[in-house]
C-alpha positions in Angstrom: 45.4 92.9 67.3 43.4 96.3 67.8 40.5 97.8 65.9 39.3 101.4 65.3 36.0 102.4 66.1 36.1 105.3 63.1 37.5 102.7 60.8 37.3 98.7 59.7 41.2 98.2 59.6 42.8 95.9 61.9 46.1 96.1 63.2 47.7 92.6 63.2 51.3 92.3 65.1 53.8 89.7 66.1 57.3 90.6 68.4 60.6 88.5 67.7 63.8 88.1 69.3 66.7 87.2 67.9 67.9 84.2 70.0 71.4 82.8 68.2 72.7 81.9 65.1 69.6 82.1 63.0 67.0 81.1 65.4 64.4 83.8 67.1 61.6 83.7 69.8 58.2 84.9 68.5 55.3 86.2 70.5 51.9 86.7 69.3 49.6 88.7 71.6 49.4 86.9 75.0 50.2 83.2 73.7 53.2 81.2 74.3 56.2 81.9 72.7 57.5 79.8 69.6 60.9 79.7 67.9 61.6 80.1 64.1 64.8 78.2 62.8 66.3 76.5 60.0 67.0 73.0 59.4 70.6 71.7 60.2 71.3 71.5 56.5 70.2 75.2 56.1 72.5 76.2 58.5 70.4 76.5 61.5 69.9 73.9 64.7 66.4 72.8 63.7 65.0 74.4 67.2 61.7 75.1 65.4 59.6 75.5 61.9 61.0 78.0 59.4 59.2 81.2 58.8 58.2 79.7 55.5 56.8 76.6 56.8 54.6 78.8 59.4 53.2 80.8 56.2 52.5 77.2 55.0 50.6 76.5 57.9 49.4 80.4 57.9 47.2 79.2 54.5 45.9 76.1 56.4 44.7 78.1 59.5 43.1 80.8 57.1 41.0 78.1 55.2 40.1 76.7 58.4 38.8 80.5 59.5 37.2 81.3 56.2 35.7 77.9 55.4 33.5 77.8 58.5 32.3 81.6 58.2 31.6 81.0 54.5 29.8 78.0 54.8 27.8 79.4 57.5 26.6 82.3 55.3 26.1 79.8 52.0 24.0 77.1 54.8 26.9 74.5 53.7 27.2 71.8 56.3 30.1 70.0 56.8 31.8 67.5 59.5 35.3 67.4 59.3 38.0 69.2 57.0 41.9 68.6 56.8 44.4 70.7 54.9 47.9 70.2 53.6 50.0 73.0 52.2 53.1 72.5 50.7 55.6 75.3 49.5 58.5 74.8 46.9 61.6 77.1 47.9 64.4 77.3 45.6 67.4 77.8 48.2 69.5 79.5 45.5 67.7 82.7 46.3 68.0 82.4 50.4 71.8 82.4 49.5 72.0 85.2 47.3 71.3 84.5 44.0 69.5 87.3 42.3 68.1 85.8 39.4 66.1 83.4 41.7 62.9 84.9 43.9 63.4 83.9 47.7 59.8 83.0 48.5 57.6 79.9 47.6 58.3 79.1 43.7 55.0 77.0 43.6 52.4 76.2 46.5 50.5 73.2 46.4 47.1 73.1 49.1 45.0 70.0 49.4 42.1 70.1 51.4 39.8 66.9 52.5 36.3 68.0 53.6 33.7 65.7 55.0 30.0 66.5 53.7 26.9 65.3 51.8 26.7 68.6 50.0 26.6 68.5 46.3 29.6 69.1 44.0 28.3 72.2 42.7 27.6 73.7 46.3 31.4 72.5 47.2 32.4 74.6 44.0 30.7 77.5 45.0 32.2 77.4 48.8 35.6 77.0 47.4 35.3 79.7 44.7 34.2 82.2 47.5 36.7 81.0 50.2 39.5 81.5 47.5 38.1 84.9 47.0 38.2 86.2 50.5 40.8 84.1 52.2 43.6 86.9 52.6 47.0 84.2 53.2 45.9 82.6 49.6 45.6 85.9 48.0 48.9 87.1 49.5 50.3 84.3 47.5 48.6 84.7 44.2 49.1 88.7 44.4 52.9 87.9 44.6 53.0 85.9 41.5 53.2 82.6 43.1 51.8 79.5 41.4 49.2 78.0 43.8 47.6 74.5 42.8 44.6 73.7 44.8 43.0 70.5 45.1 39.6 70.1 47.3 38.3 66.6 47.7 34.9 65.4 48.9 34.7 62.9 51.6 
């Protein structure tokens, strides 16, 4: 990740190397390499998560960045958050059916947050997080149906 003094734009990058079959090794900045593969039923060796599973995890990670950031701005307190993202894919698109999109048909995102804040304060937080979360907005702007459920502990 690099930034320019003249701009507020940030460059984010990842490197990848094909290994074998449909498996690749990927690197982000200085972190440990990780594998991406497919399950055996989709022609892989199940050596790592699929690219779409990493995208689902990216939504969890993005919310884990945006919620504390925005909560601090709103003076919203919480003690715990857990996330689950499920993407539904029609593999016919991956296998060449041009009438089926190759990415998620639908995404279900659920969050459980431990807080003593009011339901109104939680709704305000949720709305601002959805407005500003980059990964969430990638899904929405791609026309993917995103079901969102926030539950207070």
